[in-house]
N, CA and C of each residue as an Amber inpcrd file, in Angstrom:
protein
   717
   5.8940000 -15.3100000   0.4270000   5.7080000 -13.8700000   0.6420000
   5.5570000 -13.1690000  -0.7060000   4.4990000 -12.3960000  -0.8290000
   4.2390000 -11.6850000  -2.0820000   4.9710000 -10.3400000  -2.0870000
   5.4670000  -9.9520000  -3.2500000   6.1630000  -8.6790000  -3.3940000
   5.2850000  -7.6950000  -4.1550000   5.1790000  -6.4820000  -3.6260000
   4.3640000  -5.4380000  -4.2360000   5.2350000  -4.2150000  -4.5430000
   5.8400000  -4.1490000  -5.7410000   6.5690000  -2.9210000  -6.0850000
   5.5870000  -1.7590000  -6.1360000   6.0370000  -0.6060000  -5.6300000
   5.1180000   0.5140000  -5.4070000   5.3470000   1.6720000  -6.3630000
   4.2230000   2.2500000  -6.7770000   4.2460000   3.4820000  -7.5610000
   3.3770000   4.5000000  -6.8260000   4.0130000   5.5280000  -6.2920000
   3.2870000   6.6240000  -5.6310000   3.1840000   7.7670000  -6.6290000
   1.9550000   8.2320000  -6.8650000   1.7380000   9.2380000  -7.9120000
   1.3810000  10.5850000  -7.3080000   2.1260000  11.5960000  -7.7190000
   1.8260000  12.9790000  -7.3300000   1.9950000  13.8500000  -8.5580000
   0.9890000  14.6590000  -8.8500000   1.0160000  15.5130000 -10.0470000
   1.3200000  14.7060000 -11.2990000   0.7920000  13.4840000 -11.3420000
   0.9690000  12.6440000 -12.5250000   2.3370000  12.0020000 -12.6430000
   3.1950000  12.2140000 -11.6310000   4.5620000  11.6950000 -11.6880000
   4.7900000  10.6290000 -10.6140000   5.7820000   9.8040000 -10.8430000
   6.1540000   8.7730000  -9.8790000   7.1380000   9.3750000  -8.8830000
   6.7330000   9.4410000  -7.6190000   7.5700000  10.0880000  -6.5930000
   7.7170000   9.1720000  -5.3790000   8.6340000   9.5210000  -4.4860000
   8.7000000   8.9070000  -3.1640000   8.7710000  10.0260000  -2.1400000
   7.9950000   9.8780000  -1.0780000   8.0370000  10.8320000   0.0290000
   8.9490000  10.2830000   1.1160000   9.4120000  11.1600000   1.9730000
  10.1510000  10.7450000   3.1690000   9.2360000  10.9530000   4.3730000
   8.9560000   9.8510000   5.0850000   8.0850000   9.8670000   6.2710000
   6.7290000  10.5140000   5.9800000   6.2530000  10.3400000   4.7410000
   4.9360000  10.8400000   4.3770000   4.8250000  12.3430000   4.2410000
   5.9630000  13.0510000   4.1940000   5.9400000  14.5080000   4.1010000
   5.8030000  14.9380000   2.6350000   4.6970000  15.5980000   2.3280000
   4.4320000  15.9770000   0.9340000   5.4310000  17.0150000   0.4090000
   6.0090000  17.7920000   1.3150000   6.9710000  18.7990000   0.8680000
   8.3520000  18.1810000   0.6350000   8.4950000  16.8950000   1.0080000
   9.7850000  16.2190000   0.8620000   9.6310000  15.0640000  -0.1230000
   9.3320000  15.4180000  -1.3740000   9.0910000  14.4070000  -2.4080000
  10.1960000  14.4380000  -3.4440000  10.5960000  13.2400000  -3.8550000
  11.5970000  13.1280000  -4.9120000  10.9540000  12.4800000  -6.1250000
  11.0930000  13.1130000  -7.2770000  10.5060000  12.5890000  -8.5150000
  11.4660000  11.5690000  -9.1200000  10.9470000  10.3600000  -9.3690000
  11.7770000   9.3180000  -9.9720000  11.4370000   9.0670000 -11.4360000
  10.2210000   9.4430000 -11.8360000   9.8500000   9.2640000 -13.2390000
   8.6730000  10.1700000 -13.5730000   8.7080000  10.7220000 -14.7810000
   7.5860000  11.5300000 -15.2620000   6.5420000  10.6560000 -15.9460000
   6.8600000   9.3720000 -16.1270000   5.9330000   8.4610000 -16.8130000
   5.7390000   7.1890000 -15.9840000   4.8330000   7.2510000 -15.0020000
   4.5830000   6.0870000 -14.1400000   4.2270000   4.8160000 -14.9240000
   3.6000000   4.9730000 -16.0720000   3.2200000   3.7860000 -16.8580000
   4.4580000   3.0020000 -17.2840000   5.5500000   3.7090000 -17.5890000
   6.7870000   3.0130000 -17.9630000   7.3960000   2.2810000 -16.7730000
   7.2460000   2.8810000 -15.5800000   7.7180000   2.2280000 -14.3630000
   6.9500000   0.9240000 -14.1490000   5.6330000   0.9830000 -14.3240000
   4.7890000  -0.2090000 -14.1660000   5.2030000  -1.3020000 -15.1440000
   5.4400000  -0.9110000 -16.3840000   5.8640000  -1.8920000 -17.3940000
   7.1990000  -2.5280000 -17.0140000   8.1070000  -1.7260000 -16.4610000
   9.4170000  -2.2700000 -16.0670000   9.2740000  -3.2560000 -14.9110000
   8.3340000  -2.9860000 -14.0070000   8.0830000  -3.9100000 -12.9010000
   7.5680000  -5.2480000 -13.4370000   6.6390000  -5.1630000 -14.3680000
   6.0930000  -6.3930000 -14.9490000   7.1870000  -7.1640000 -15.6910000
   8.0120000  -6.4430000 -16.4270000   9.1000000  -7.0800000 -17.1820000
  10.0900000  -7.7790000 -16.2550000  10.2340000  -7.2350000 -15.0370000
  11.1720000  -7.8240000 -14.0650000  10.5840000  -9.0490000 -13.3650000
   9.3080000  -9.3410000 -13.6390000   8.6860000 -10.5350000 -13.0740000
   7.6950000 -10.2930000 -11.9580000   7.4070000  -9.0110000 -11.6740000
   6.4400000  -8.7180000 -10.6010000   5.0890000  -9.3640000 -10.8950000
   4.4540000  -9.8610000  -9.8440000   3.1270000 -10.4740000  -9.9910000
   2.0150000  -9.5270000  -9.5520000   2.3970000  -8.3920000  -8.9440000
   1.4340000  -7.3960000  -8.4650000   2.0790000  -6.0220000  -8.5540000
   1.2330000  -4.9880000  -8.5870000   1.7220000  -3.6140000  -8.4730000
   0.8430000  -2.8750000  -7.4640000   1.4970000  -2.1000000  -6.6110000
   0.8100000  -1.3260000  -5.5720000   0.9060000   0.1580000  -5.9440000
  -0.2500000   0.8090000  -6.0690000  -0.2740000   2.2250000  -6.4600000
  -0.9450000   3.0560000  -5.3760000  -0.3500000   4.2180000  -5.0960000
  -0.9900000   5.1780000  -4.1920000  -1.1640000   6.5070000  -4.9290000
  -2.3910000   6.9840000  -4.9360000  -2.6900000   8.3160000  -5.4720000
  -2.4790000   9.2970000  -4.3170000  -1.2730000   9.8480000  -4.2300000
  -0.9390000  10.7270000  -3.1020000  -1.8050000  11.9810000  -3.0760000
  -2.0220000  12.5690000  -4.2480000  -2.8830000  13.7550000  -4.3160000
  -4.2870000  13.3970000  -3.8450000  -4.7280000  12.1960000  -4.2270000
  -6.0580000  11.7320000  -3.8330000  -6.1800000  11.5570000  -2.3280000
  -5.1120000  11.0200000  -1.7040000  -5.1240000  10.8180000  -0.2490000
  -5.2960000  12.1380000   0.4790000  -4.6740000  13.1700000  -0.0680000
  -4.7350000  14.4920000   0.5520000  -6.0720000  15.1790000   0.2760000
  -6.5550000  15.0160000  -0.9660000  -7.7780000  15.7070000  -1.3880000
  -9.0580000  14.9870000  -0.9520000  -8.9230000  13.6820000  -0.6310000
 -10.1080000  12.9200000  -0.2590000 -10.9520000  12.5070000  -1.4430000
 -10.3360000  12.4840000  -2.6210000 -11.0230000  12.0390000  -3.8510000
  -9.9520000  11.6410000  -4.8610000 -10.3520000  10.8540000  -5.8470000
  -9.3940000  10.4150000  -6.8600000  -8.8920000  11.6110000  -7.6680000
  -7.5870000  11.7280000  -7.8480000  -7.0070000  12.8530000  -8.5850000
  -6.2640000  12.3790000  -9.8320000  -5.5070000  11.2890000  -9.6910000
  -4.6570000  10.8170000 -10.7960000  -5.2690000   9.6240000 -11.5380000
  -6.5920000   9.6870000 -11.7270000  -7.2970000   8.5420000 -12.2940000
  -6.8290000   8.1890000 -13.7150000  -6.5300000   9.2120000 -14.5110000
  -6.1110000   8.9360000 -15.8900000  -4.7830000   8.1800000 -15.9250000
  -3.8550000   8.5800000 -15.0690000  -2.5580000   7.8880000 -14.9960000
  -2.7700000   6.4440000 -14.5590000  -3.6330000   6.2500000 -13.5640000
  -3.9070000   4.8990000 -13.0590000  -4.5450000   4.0460000 -14.1440000
  -5.4830000   4.6270000 -14.8800000  -6.1200000   3.8960000 -15.9830000
  -5.0840000   3.4530000 -17.0080000  -4.1680000   4.3530000 -17.3360000
  -3.1290000   4.0340000 -18.3200000  -2.2390000   2.8870000 -17.8490000
  -1.9470000   2.8720000 -16.5530000  -1.1250000   1.7890000 -16.0030000
  -1.8590000   0.4600000 -16.1110000  -3.1170000   0.4530000 -15.6930000
  -3.9060000  -0.7850000 -15.7220000  -4.0020000  -1.3410000 -17.1460000
  -4.1400000  -0.4420000 -18.1110000  -4.2470000  -0.8790000 -19.5070000
  -2.9140000  -1.3570000 -20.0710000  -1.8090000  -0.8820000 -19.4660000
  -0.4860000  -1.1850000 -20.0130000   0.1140000  -2.4880000 -19.4840000
  -0.3990000  -2.9790000 -18.3520000   0.1590000  -4.2100000 -17.7730000
  -0.9210000  -5.2870000 -17.6790000  -0.4780000  -6.5300000 -17.5290000
  -1.4400000  -7.6360000 -17.4610000  -1.4800000  -8.2670000 -16.0670000
  -0.7480000  -7.6760000 -15.1100000  -0.7460000  -8.2020000 -13.7370000
  -1.7030000  -7.3840000 -12.8660000  -2.1870000  -7.9640000 -11.7680000
  -3.1410000  -7.2480000 -10.9110000  -2.5310000  -5.9910000 -10.2890000
  -3.3560000  -4.9540000 -10.2160000  -2.9500000  -3.6750000  -9.6370000
  -3.8800000  -3.3690000  -8.4640000  -3.2940000  -2.9840000  -7.3340000
  -4.1150000  -2.5140000  -6.2140000  -3.8580000  -1.0240000  -6.0340000
  -4.9070000  -0.2900000  -5.6300000  -4.8100000   1.1710000  -5.5710000
  -5.4000000   1.7070000  -4.2720000  -4.6970000   2.6750000  -3.6850000
  -5.2080000   3.3970000  -2.5260000  -5.0010000   4.8910000  -2.7150000
  -5.6690000   5.6660000  -1.8570000  -5.5260000   7.1200000  -1.9200000
  -6.8010000   7.8070000  -2.3570000  -7.5020000   8.3880000  -1.4030000
  -8.6860000   9.1840000  -1.7360000  -9.9560000   8.3960000  -1.9550000
  -9.9730000   7.1470000  -1.5370000 -11.1830000   6.3260000  -1.7290000
 -12.0810000   6.5070000  -0.5130000 -13.1920000   7.2000000  -0.7220000
 -14.0530000   7.5820000   0.4050000 -15.5080000   7.1530000   0.2350000
 -15.9040000   6.7160000  -0.9800000 -17.3040000   6.3550000  -1.2240000
 -17.4000000   5.0260000  -1.9680000 -18.5910000   4.4390000  -1.9020000
 -18.8470000   3.2040000  -2.6500000 -18.6560000   3.4520000  -4.1440000
 -19.0470000   4.6400000  -4.6030000 -18.8830000   4.9950000  -6.0170000
 -17.3990000   5.0280000  -6.3970000 -16.5470000   5.5270000  -5.4820000
 -15.1040000   5.5320000  -5.7270000 -14.5950000   4.1150000  -5.9720000
 -15.0550000   3.1900000  -5.1210000 -14.6220000   1.7880000  -5.2530000
 -15.0890000   1.2250000  -6.5890000 -16.3720000   1.4680000  -6.9020000
 -16.9330000   0.9670000  -8.1610000 -16.1620000   1.5150000  -9.3680000
 -15.8560000   2.8050000  -9.3270000 -15.1040000   3.4230000 -10.4260000
 -13.7420000   2.7670000 -10.6100000 -13.0560000   2.5190000  -9.4830000
 -11.7270000   1.8960000  -9.5470000 -11.8200000   0.4800000 -10.1160000
 -12.7670000  -0.2910000  -9.6140000 -12.9050000  -1.6670000 -10.0990000
 -13.2830000  -1.6900000 -11.5770000 -14.0750000  -0.7060000 -12.0010000
 -14.4510000  -0.6150000 -13.4140000 -13.2660000  -0.2650000 -14.3110000
 -12.2440000   0.3650000 -13.7150000 -11.0230000   0.6600000 -14.4790000
 -10.2110000  -0.6090000 -14.7250000 -10.5390000  -1.6540000 -13.9680000
  -9.7670000  -2.8860000 -14.0760000  -8.8280000  -3.1060000 -12.9020000
  -8.9720000  -2.2600000 -11.8620000  -8.1690000  -2.4280000 -10.6430000
  -8.5560000  -3.7390000  -9.9690000  -7.5390000  -4.4820000  -9.4890000
  -7.8060000  -5.7620000  -8.8360000  -8.4620000  -5.6080000  -7.4800000
  -7.9650000  -4.6630000  -6.6940000  -8.5680000  -4.4090000  -5.3880000
  -8.1990000  -3.0050000  -4.9310000  -9.0270000  -2.4720000  -4.0390000
  -8.8230000  -1.0960000  -3.5740000  -8.4330000  -1.1020000  -2.0990000
  -7.7210000  -0.0590000  -1.7120000  -7.2510000   0.0640000  -0.3340000
  -7.9770000   1.2310000   0.3220000  -8.6750000   0.9330000   1.4080000
  -9.4050000   1.9600000   2.1480000  -8.5800000   2.3310000   3.3790000
  -8.2750000   3.6100000   3.5350000  -7.4650000   4.0570000   4.6640000
  -8.2410000   4.9250000   5.6320000  -8.2280000   6.2320000   5.3820000
  -8.8770000   7.2020000   6.2660000 -10.3280000   6.8380000   6.5620000
 -11.0650000   6.4580000   5.5360000 -12.4960000   6.1720000   5.6880000
 -12.7470000   4.9800000   6.6190000 -11.7840000   4.0530000   6.6710000
 -11.9330000   2.8950000   7.5620000 -11.9150000   3.3270000   9.0230000
 -11.1310000   4.3650000   9.3200000 -11.0630000   4.8880000  10.6830000
 -12.3290000   5.6860000  10.9960000 -12.7390000   6.5070000  10.0400000
 -13.8920000   7.3870000  10.2470000 -15.2100000   6.6320000  10.2790000
 -15.3040000   5.5740000   9.4440000 -16.5870000   4.8850000   9.2960000
 -16.4040000   3.3890000   9.0580000 -16.2250000   2.6120000  10.1420000
 -16.0960000   1.1670000   9.9850000 -17.2720000   0.5610000   9.2130000
 -18.4420000   1.1760000   9.3490000 -19.6280000   0.6780000   8.6510000
 -19.4240000   0.7140000   7.1430000 -18.6540000   1.6850000   6.6700000
 -18.3530000   1.7970000   5.2450000 -17.5540000   0.5720000   4.7730000
 -16.6470000   0.1080000   5.6150000 -15.8580000  -1.0820000   5.2720000
 -16.7660000  -2.3020000   5.1910000 -17.6590000  -2.4320000   6.1800000
 -18.5980000  -3.5630000   6.1850000 -19.4510000  -3.5670000   4.9070000
 -19.9780000  -2.3940000   4.5710000 -20.8210000  -2.2810000   3.3800000
 -20.0240000  -2.5790000   2.1030000 -18.7890000  -2.1130000   2.0490000
 -17.9520000  -2.3370000   0.8630000 -17.6630000  -3.8170000   0.6630000
 -17.3830000  -4.5200000   1.7590000 -17.1360000  -5.9640000   1.6680000
 -18.4070000  -6.6990000   1.2580000 -19.5300000  -6.2560000   1.7980000
 -20.8100000  -6.8840000   1.4290000 -21.0860000  -6.7370000  -0.0630000
 -20.7760000  -5.5660000  -0.5970000 -21.0830000  -5.2990000  -2.0070000
 -20.0720000  -5.8800000  -2.9840000 -18.7850000  -5.8000000  -2.6120000
 -17.7440000  -6.1560000  -3.5870000 -16.9580000  -7.4180000  -3.2330000
 -17.0930000  -7.8870000  -1.9930000 -16.3610000  -9.0790000  -1.5650000
 -15.0490000  -8.7190000  -0.8860000 -14.6400000  -9.5580000   0.0750000
 -13.4310000  -9.2840000   0.8630000 -12.1620000  -9.3140000   0.0180000
 -12.1990000 -10.0300000  -1.1040000 -11.0020000 -10.1070000  -1.9520000
 -10.7400000  -8.8050000  -2.7030000 -11.7430000  -7.9420000  -2.7690000
 -11.5880000  -6.6770000  -3.4960000 -11.2640000  -5.5050000  -2.5730000
 -11.3560000  -5.7360000  -1.2700000 -11.2050000  -4.6420000  -0.3000000
 -10.0360000  -4.9200000   0.6430000  -9.0770000  -4.0100000   0.6540000
  -7.9450000  -4.0680000   1.5860000  -8.0370000  -2.8210000   2.4580000
  -7.7340000  -2.9670000   3.7370000  -7.6860000  -1.7840000   4.6080000
  -6.2280000  -1.3860000   4.8140000  -5.9520000  -0.1080000   4.6080000
  -4.6190000   0.4340000   4.8290000  -4.5500000   1.0700000   6.2090000
  -3.6700000   0.5470000   7.0440000  -3.4580000   1.1270000   8.3770000
  -2.0640000   1.7510000   8.3870000  -2.0360000   3.0590000   8.5130000
  -0.7810000   3.8090000   8.5330000  -0.5680000   4.2950000   9.9620000
   0.5790000   3.9790000  10.5270000   0.7740000   4.2850000  11.9500000
   2.0870000   4.9910000  12.2430000   2.0310000   5.8370000  13.2420000
   3.2200000   6.5030000  13.7670000   3.2730000   6.1520000  15.2530000
   4.3590000   5.5000000  15.6650000   4.4810000   5.0170000  17.0570000
   3.2880000   4.1550000  17.4570000   2.7970000   3.3670000  16.5030000
   1.7030000   2.4470000  16.7870000   0.3260000   3.0720000  16.7710000
   0.2420000   4.4020000  16.5520000  -1.0540000   5.0830000  16.5080000
  -1.4210000   5.3990000  15.0500000  -2.6870000   5.2500000  14.7410000
  -3.1510000   5.3650000  13.3610000  -3.1680000   6.8120000  12.8720000
  -2.6580000   7.0190000  11.6560000  -2.6810000   8.3340000  11.0090000
  -3.6930000   8.3170000   9.8710000  -4.2900000   9.4820000   9.5900000
  -5.3000000   9.5830000   8.5340000  -5.0310000  10.8150000   7.6660000
  -5.8790000  10.9820000   6.6380000  -5.8540000  12.1720000   5.7790000
  -4.4740000  12.4290000   5.1730000  -3.9760000  11.3900000   4.4510000
  -2.6650000  11.5530000   3.8380000  -1.5720000  11.6830000   4.8870000
  -1.8010000  11.0310000   6.0430000  -0.8440000  11.0030000   7.1630000
  -0.7000000  12.3550000   7.8460000  -1.6190000  13.2680000   7.5590000
  -1.5310000  14.6040000   8.1460000  -2.0480000  14.6380000   9.5840000
  -2.9290000  13.6800000   9.9510000  -3.5200000  13.6840000  11.2900000
  -3.2350000  12.3620000  12.0030000  -2.8730000  12.4390000  13.2740000
  -2.6640000  11.2420000  14.0880000  -3.8870000  11.0650000  14.9880000
  -4.5090000   9.8890000  14.8980000  -5.7280000   9.6370000  15.6790000
  -5.3650000   9.0430000  17.0410000  -6.3830000   8.7460000  17.8290000
  -6.1650000   8.1140000  19.1390000  -6.3430000   6.6050000  19.0340000
  -6.3620000   6.0960000  17.8120000  -6.5730000   4.6750000  17.5410000
  -5.2730000   3.8880000  17.5970000  -5.2490000   2.7950000  18.3450000
  -4.1200000   1.8710000  18.3150000  -4.2310000   1.0090000  17.0560000
  -3.1070000   0.8370000  16.3430000  -3.1240000   0.1570000  15.0450000
  -3.6160000  -1.2860000  15.1430000  -3.1340000  -2.0340000  16.1280000
  -3.5470000  -3.4360000  16.2640000  -5.0340000  -3.5220000  16.6050000
  -5.4950000  -2.6240000  17.4770000  -6.9100000  -2.6150000  17.8430000
  -7.7850000  -2.3370000  16.6250000  -7.3560000  -1.3850000  15.7940000
  -8.1170000  -1.0810000  14.5740000  -8.1500000  -2.2970000  13.6570000
  -7.0200000  -2.9840000  13.5170000  -6.9640000  -4.1770000  12.6650000
  -7.9320000  -5.2510000  13.1590000  -8.0040000  -5.4220000  14.4780000
  -8.9240000  -6.4140000  15.0450000 -10.3820000  -6.0330000  14.7720000
 -10.6720000  -4.7340000  14.8530000 -12.0300000  -4.2780000  14.5370000
 -12.3510000  -4.5290000  13.0650000 -11.3630000  -4.3150000  12.2100000
 -11.5650000  -4.5640000  10.7770000 -11.7970000  -6.0590000  10.5090000
 -11.0940000  -6.8910000  11.2560000 -11.2640000  -8.3450000  11.1160000
 -12.7030000  -8.7460000  11.4330000 -13.2660000  -8.1170000  12.4790000
 -14.6590000  -8.3910000  12.8520000 -15.6220000  -8.0590000  11.7140000
 -15.2390000  -7.0840000  10.8840000 -16.0980000  -6.6460000   9.7750000
 -15.9260000  -7.5130000   8.5350000 -14.9630000  -8.4440000   8.5840000
 -14.7640000  -9.3360000   7.4420000 -13.5230000  -9.0450000   6.6090000
 -12.7220000  -8.0840000   7.0630000 -11.4830000  -7.7610000   6.3380000
 -10.5030000  -8.9230000   6.4570000  -9.8360000  -9.2490000   5.3350000
  -8.8450000 -10.3330000   5.3280000  -7.4100000  -9.8180000   5.2280000
  -7.2490000  -8.6680000   4.5690000  -5.8990000  -8.1830000   4.2560000
  -5.7070000  -6.7420000   4.7240000  -4.5580000  -6.4970000   5.3530000
  -4.1980000  -5.1600000   5.8360000  -2.8630000  -4.7560000   5.2300000
  -2.7920000  -3.5490000   4.6820000  -1.4970000  -2.9580000   4.3490000
  -1.0970000  -2.1120000   5.5520000  -0.0230000  -2.5150000   6.2120000
   0.3980000  -1.8440000   7.4560000   1.6690000  -1.0510000   7.1920000
   1.5540000   0.2760000   7.2740000   2.6850000   1.1640000   6.9940000
   3.1970000   1.8170000   8.2670000   4.4940000   1.6920000   8.4730000
   5.1500000   2.4080000   9.5680000   5.6720000   3.7200000   8.9880000
   4.9610000   4.8060000   9.2530000   5.2660000   6.1040000   8.6390000
   6.6810000   6.5730000   8.9690000   7.1210000   6.3220000  10.1860000
   8.4440000   6.8250000  10.5830000   9.5660000   6.1970000   9.7650000
   9.2960000   5.0030000   9.1980000  10.3220000   4.3290000   8.4020000
  10.1480000   4.5830000   6.9010000   8.9770000   5.0690000   6.5190000
   8.6450000   5.1380000   5.0910000   9.5730000   6.0850000   4.3240000
  10.1670000   5.5570000   3.2560000  11.0360000   6.3580000   2.4070000
  12.3790000   6.6790000   3.0140000  12.7030000   6.0650000   4.1590000
  13.9480000   6.3900000   4.8600000  15.0770000   5.3970000   4.6020000
  14.7320000   4.2310000   4.0220000  15.7340000   3.1930000   3.7320000
  16.5230000   2.7850000   4.9820000  15.8340000   2.7420000   6.1180000
  16.5090000   2.3920000   7.3790000  16.0680000   1.0370000   7.9220000
  15.3770000   0.2700000   7.0860000  14.8910000  -1.0280000   7.5250000
  13.5050000  -0.9370000   8.1250000  12.7110000  -1.9920000   7.9770000
  11.3520000  -1.9840000   8.5300000  11.3590000  -2.2040000  10.0360000
  10.2590000  -1.8510000  10.6760000  10.0940000  -2.0950000  12.1090000
   9.5620000  -3.5290000  12.2700000  10.4840000  -4.4570000  12.4430000
  10.1260000  -5.8830000  12.4720000   9.1920000  -6.1970000  13.6440000
   9.4800000  -5.6280000  14.8170000   8.6550000  -5.9110000  16.0050000
   7.2200000  -5.4390000  15.8120000   7.0700000  -4.2550000  15.2060000
   5.7390000  -3.7050000  14.9370000   4.9610000  -4.6410000  14.0190000
   5.6390000  -5.1110000  12.9620000   4.9890000  -6.0170000  12.0130000
   4.6490000  -7.3530000  12.6600000   5.5740000  -7.8430000  13.4950000
   5.3300000  -9.1310000  14.1560000   4.1290000  -9.0290000  15.1010000
   4.0400000  -7.9190000  15.8230000   2.8870000  -7.7100000  16.7120000
   1.5860000  -7.7800000  15.9360000   1.5710000  -7.1000000  14.7900000
   0.3510000  -7.0620000  13.9780000  -0.0160000  -8.4580000  13.4710000
   0.9760000  -9.1970000  13.0020000   0.7240000 -10.5540000  12.4860000
   0.2430000 -11.4730000  13.6100000   0.9480000 -11.4500000  14.7420000
   0.6310000 -12.3660000  15.8430000  -0.7270000 -12.0830000  16.4730000
  -1.0630000 -10.7900000  16.6310000  -2.2820000 -10.4470000  17.3570000
  -3.5420000 -10.4750000  16.5010000  -3.3690000 -10.4220000  15.1770000
  -4.5700000 -10.3470000  14.3280000  -4.8310000 -11.6090000  13.5200000
  -3.7740000 -12.3150000  13.1240000  -3.9680000 -13.4900000  12.2710000
  -4.4220000 -13.1300000  10.8620000  -4.3600000 -11.8420000  10.5120000
  -4.7670000 -11.4010000   9.1730000  -3.5920000 -11.4860000   8.1990000
  -3.8800000 -11.3760000   6.9130000  -2.8280000 -11.2650000   5.9010000
  -2.2700000  -9.8480000   5.9810000  -1.0450000  -9.7120000   6.4740000
  -0.4370000  -8.3900000   6.6660000   0.5880000  -8.1240000   5.5650000
   0.3840000  -7.0130000   4.8610000   1.3580000  -6.5510000   3.8670000
   2.1510000  -5.4290000   4.5280000   3.4400000  -5.6680000   4.7220000
   4.2980000  -4.7070000   5.4210000   4.7650000  -3.6160000   4.4740000
   4.7690000  -2.3880000   4.9820000   5.1780000  -1.2460000   4.1720000
   5.9810000  -0.2660000   5.0190000   7.0800000   0.2290000   4.4460000
   7.8620000   1.2550000   5.1370000   9.2370000   0.7930000   5.5590000
  10.2660000   1.3700000   4.9310000  11.6350000   1.1730000   5.4000000
  12.4450000   0.0930000   4.7280000  11.8280000  -0.7350000   3.8720000
  12.5680000  -1.8320000   3.2380000  13.7250000  -1.2760000   2.4080000
  14.9420000  -1.7740000   2.6950000  16.1210000  -1.2030000   2.0400000
  17.0680000  -2.2380000   1.4530000  16.8200000  -3.5280000   1.7230000
  17.7780000  -4.5450000   1.2860000  17.1110000  -5.9140000   1.2270000
  17.8370000  -6.8780000   0.6430000  17.3360000  -8.2510000   0.6260000
  17.2420000  -8.7990000   2.0490000  18.1470000  -8.3540000   2.9300000
  18.0870000  -8.8110000   4.3280000  16.7770000  -8.3840000   4.9810000
  16.3310000  -7.1600000   4.6740000  15.0400000  -6.7010000   5.2050000
  13.9150000  -7.6140000   4.7330000  13.9800000  -8.0240000   3.4830000
  12.9580000  -8.9360000   2.9550000  13.0270000 -10.2740000   3.6900000
  14.2380000 -10.7540000   3.9390000  14.3930000 -12.0100000   4.6820000
  13.7990000 -11.8900000   6.0840000  14.0670000 -10.7600000   6.7250000
  13.5540000 -10.5440000   8.0910000  12.0240000 -10.5300000   8.1110000
  11.4450000  -9.8600000   7.1270000   9.9770000  -9.7900000   7.0690000
   9.3800000 -11.1580000   6.7300000  10.0860000 -11.9030000   5.8880000
   9.6240000 -13.2370000   5.5160000   9.5940000 -14.1550000   6.7320000
  10.4970000 -13.9110000   7.6790000  10.5650000 -14.7590000   8.8730000
   9.5240000 -14.3720000   9.9190000   8.8390000 -13.2400000   9.7300000
   7.8620000 -12.7780000  10.7450000   6.7170000 -13.7830000  10.9580000
   5.9830000 -14.3200000   9.9780000   6.0490000 -14.0380000   8.5540000
   4.9110000 -13.1190000   8.1110000   5.2350000 -12.1330000   7.2900000
   4.1750000 -11.3170000   6.7070000   3.6720000 -11.9800000   5.4290000
   2.4730000 -11.6230000   5.0380000   1.8600000 -12.1540000   3.8200000
   2.5140000 -11.5420000   2.5800000   2.8760000 -10.2460000   2.6970000
   3.4790000  -9.5620000   1.5580000   4.2640000  -8.3540000   2.0160000
   5.0090000  -7.7710000   1.0950000   5.7930000  -6.5790000   1.4310000
   5.7950000  -5.6160000   0.2560000   5.6310000  -4.3400000   0.5880000
   5.6670000  -3.2820000  -0.4220000   7.0950000  -2.7480000  -0.4990000
   7.6160000  -2.6950000  -1.7150000   8.9770000  -2.1890000  -1.9200000
   8.8900000  -0.9480000  -2.7910000   9.4040000   0.1520000  -2.2790000
   9.3430000   1.4060000  -3.0150000  10.7140000   1.9700000  -3.3180000
  11.1740000   2.8200000  -2.4390000  12.4040000   3.5660000  -2.6840000
  13.6110000   2.6620000  -2.9490000  13.6610000   1.5080000  -2.2760000
  14.7980000   0.5900000  -2.4620000  14.9220000   0.1440000  -3.9170000
  13.8150000   0.0620000  -4.6200000  13.8580000  -0.2800000  -6.0520000
  14.3840000   0.8880000  -6.8690000  13.8790000   2.0850000  -6.5610000
  14.2620000   3.2680000  -7.3340000  15.7280000   3.6480000  -7.1050000
  16.2170000   3.3240000  -5.9040000  17.6160000   3.6170000  -5.5800000
  18.5280000   2.4290000  -5.9120000  17.9390000   1.3870000  -6.5130000
  18.6640000   0.1840000  -6.9400000  19.3730000  -0.5410000  -5.7960000
  18.7610000  -0.4970000  -4.6400000  19.3040000  -1.2640000  -3.5100000
  18.7650000  -2.6920000  -3.5260000  17.6090000  -2.8440000  -4.1360000
  17.0340000  -4.1720000  -4.3590000  16.7450000  -4.2960000  -5.8440000
  17.1570000  -5.4140000  -6.4340000  16.8270000  -5.6700000  -7.8340000
  15.5810000  -6.5420000  -7.8530000  14.5370000  -6.0230000  -8.4390000
  13.2410000  -6.6850000  -8.3760000  13.2990000  -8.1070000  -8.9210000
  13.9640000  -8.2870000 -10.0560000  14.0540000  -9.6230000 -10.6510000
  14.6520000 -10.6380000  -9.6980000  15.6860000 -10.2220000  -8.9870000
  16.3660000 -11.1040000  -8.0240000  15.4390000 -11.4290000  -6.8580000
  14.7380000 -10.4020000  -6.3600000  13.8090000 -10.6050000  -5.2390000
  12.6470000 -11.5190000  -5.6450000  12.1290000 -11.2960000  -6.8510000
  11.0200000 -12.1190000  -7.3340000  11.4480000 -13.5790000  -7.4190000
  12.6480000 -13.7970000  -7.9330000  13.1610000 -15.1580000  -8.0790000
  13.2400000 -15.8590000  -6.7150000  13.6930000 -15.1010000  -5.7110000
  13.8670000 -15.6790000  -4.3820000  12.5480000 -15.9920000  -3.7050000
  11.5620000 -15.1030000  -3.8980000  10.2980000 -15.2660000  -3.1690000
   9.1380000 -15.7060000  -4.0410000   9.4260000 -16.0980000  -5.2660000
   8.3530000 -16.5410000  -6.1590000   7.6040000 -17.7110000  -5.5050000
   6.3000000 -17.6540000  -5.6260000   5.4850000 -18.7060000  -5.0060000
   5.7230000 -20.0300000  -5.7350000
């Protein structure tokens, strides 16, 4: 199981939201690049970044901060938030980003996902499915669609998608544990590489997700609140 320590960027700062609510943000660092360096120093093999302002605005907002992070670390970085065009993807990859995460646009235009995979390859494109009660949310989680999350994942699989970041919004930033059944449903019904996101609060949560088994897990607030020590987790789940 791969571990993805998370850096969510808002106004150039490293923050965590509760249940995706932009008005309920806690600032953990004014220098996200230092957070990224600390993750690498702890043994992380990947970093997961979300441009929160970008997700809301529908375009890249914190590009300079992201560029600085990519230049400061030597491990692969994946980025989501506000990626809506082929040019957006190209710009991110040109920054040195390992792969990009398409969220809202995947719901609005499956054809865009197909074209992106054709141009850049499936290894560079991840689809982010954010769900509330199993229904897909878009536009920085501000809108709930009529799309069932598993059904959307299956449609993405048909287009050539290999990896899904699956976020349970109701658990995100709450430190109440992940929704294991939701994750298991997604893994069992799709056969895709599922990266679980939302609610991870302890090593036991990581063990539970590992038994699902998910391909990877995003750890955010639990790291910032020191409920999980990244070095210890990396040691346990190192490939």
